[in-house]
C-alpha positions in Angstrom: -3.9 1.3 -8.6 -3.4 4.7 -9.5 -4.4 4.7 -13.2 -7.5 3.2 -12.2 -8.2 5.7 -9.8 -7.8 8.5 -12.3 -9.7 6.7 -15.2 -12.6 6.4 -12.8 -12.4 9.5 -11.4 -12.6 11.2 -14.8 -15.8 9.4 -15.6 -17.0 11.1 -12.5 -16.0 14.7 -13.6 -12.8 14.8 -11.0 -9.1 15.7 -11.4 -7.0 13.3 -9.5 -4.0 14.6 -7.9 -0.7 12.9 -7.3 1.8 13.4 -4.9 5.0 11.0 -3.9 6.0 12.0 0.1 9.5 9.4 -0.7 8.2 7.5 3.3 9.1 10.9 4.8 6.4 12.3 7.5 7.3 16.0 7.0 6.9 15.8 3.1 3.5 14.1 3.6 2.0 16.3 6.7 3.1 19.2 3.5 1.5 17.5 1.3 -1.5 16.8 3.6 -1.9 20.4 4.3 -1.4 21.7 0.9 -4.5 19.7 -0.2 -6.5 21.0 2.9 -5.8 24.4 1.2 -6.6 23.9 -2.1 -10.0 22.5 -0.7 -10.2 19.3 -2.6 -13.1 17.4 -2.7 -11.6 13.9 -0.8 -8.3 12.4 -0.6 -7.1 9.1 -1.6 -4.4 8.1 1.1 -1.9 5.5 1.0 0.2 6.6 4.0 3.7 4.9 4.5 3.0 4.6 8.1 -0.6 4.8 9.0 0.5 5.0 12.9 1.1 8.6 12.2 -1.7 9.2 10.1 -4.3 9.8 12.5 -2.2 12.9 13.7 -2.3 14.1 10.0 -5.6 14.1 9.6 -7.1 14.7 12.5 -8.0 18.3 10.9 -9.2 17.2 7.2 -13.3 16.9 6.5 -13.6 15.7 3.2 -13.9 12.1 2.8 -10.6 9.7 2.6 -9.9 6.6 1.7 -7.1 4.5 2.9 -5.8 2.3 -0.2 -4.4 -1.1 1.3 -4.2 0.0 4.7 -6.1 -0.8 7.6 -7.3 2.4 9.8 -9.3 3.2 12.9 -12.2 4.7 11.0 -13.8 8.1 11.8 -17.1 9.1 10.0 -15.1 10.5 6.8 -12.6 7.8 6.6 -12.7 4.3 4.9 -10.5 1.9 3.3 -10.2 -0.4 0.3 -8.3 -3.6 1.5 -7.1 -6.3 -1.0 -6.3 -10.0 -0.1 -2.5 -9.5 -0.2 -2.2 -13.2 1.0 -4.4 -14.6 -1.7 -2.6 -12.4 -4.4 0.6 -13.3 -3.2 0.4 -17.2 -2.9 -1.2 -17.0 -6.7 1.9 -15.4 -7.5 4.3 -17.4 -5.4 2.7 -21.1 -7.1 3.0 -19.3 -10.8 7.0 -18.4 -10.2 7.3 -21.8 -8.6 5.8 -23.6 -11.3 8.2 -21.5 -13.8 11.0 -23.0 -11.9 11.8 -20.7 -9.7 13.6 -21.9 -6.6 14.2 -18.6 -4.5 10.9 -16.3 -5.1 12.4 -14.2 -2.5 14.6 -12.3 -4.6 11.6 -10.9 -6.7 10.0 -9.5 -4.0 9.8 -5.6 -4.3 11.5 -3.7 -1.1 9.0 -2.8 1.8 9.8 -1.0 5.0 8.0 -2.5 7.7 5.5 -0.1 8.9 2.4 -1.0 9.4 2.3 -2.1 5.7 0.4 -5.3 4.8 4.1 -7.0 4.6 3.6 -10.0 6.8 0.8 -11.1 4.2 2.7 -10.3 0.8 6.1 -12.5 2.2 4.4 -15.7 3.9 3.1 -17.3 1.1 6.6 -17.7 -0.2 7.2 -19.4 3.2 4.6 -21.7 2.8 4.6 -22.8 -1.0 3.2 -25.9 -1.6 6.0 -27.1 -3.7 8.7 -27.3 -1.0 10.5 -23.9 -2.0 10.7 -22.0 1.4 11.2 -17.9 2.0 15.0 -18.0 2.7 15.5 -14.6 4.9 19.7 -14.3 4.1 18.4 -14.6 0.5 16.0 -11.7 0.6 18.0 -9.2 2.4 20.8 -9.7 -0.6 17.8 -8.1 -2.6 16.2 -5.5 0.2 
């Protein structure tokens, strides 16, 4: 996702600055304050907690695009979403076709703070090939 955004921005004369806040509200707030101080043209934002994003962004006037997060839209904000359910259903079918019987062990760890976690895990629960999501097994990997 980051490389694609950077490549496209470069084609249009923009530079992309990246920052990671390690799912820390205070770091996220400081990073957004730094972006405001640098007078950036816009922000591509993947918040770890969309519930707190509204407060952090209340004084930001530049365009903000949320990536893979549903938000309460304002005039200068939008979002780009993917169909996590369909994407992960395809992944589940693929790995089941390769013989994997415990697909939950292949999931990346997520913190359930409004992220599209359900859409990413649910396909494992309903796999047509009879392999069901097993919370006990999944917890061993998180």
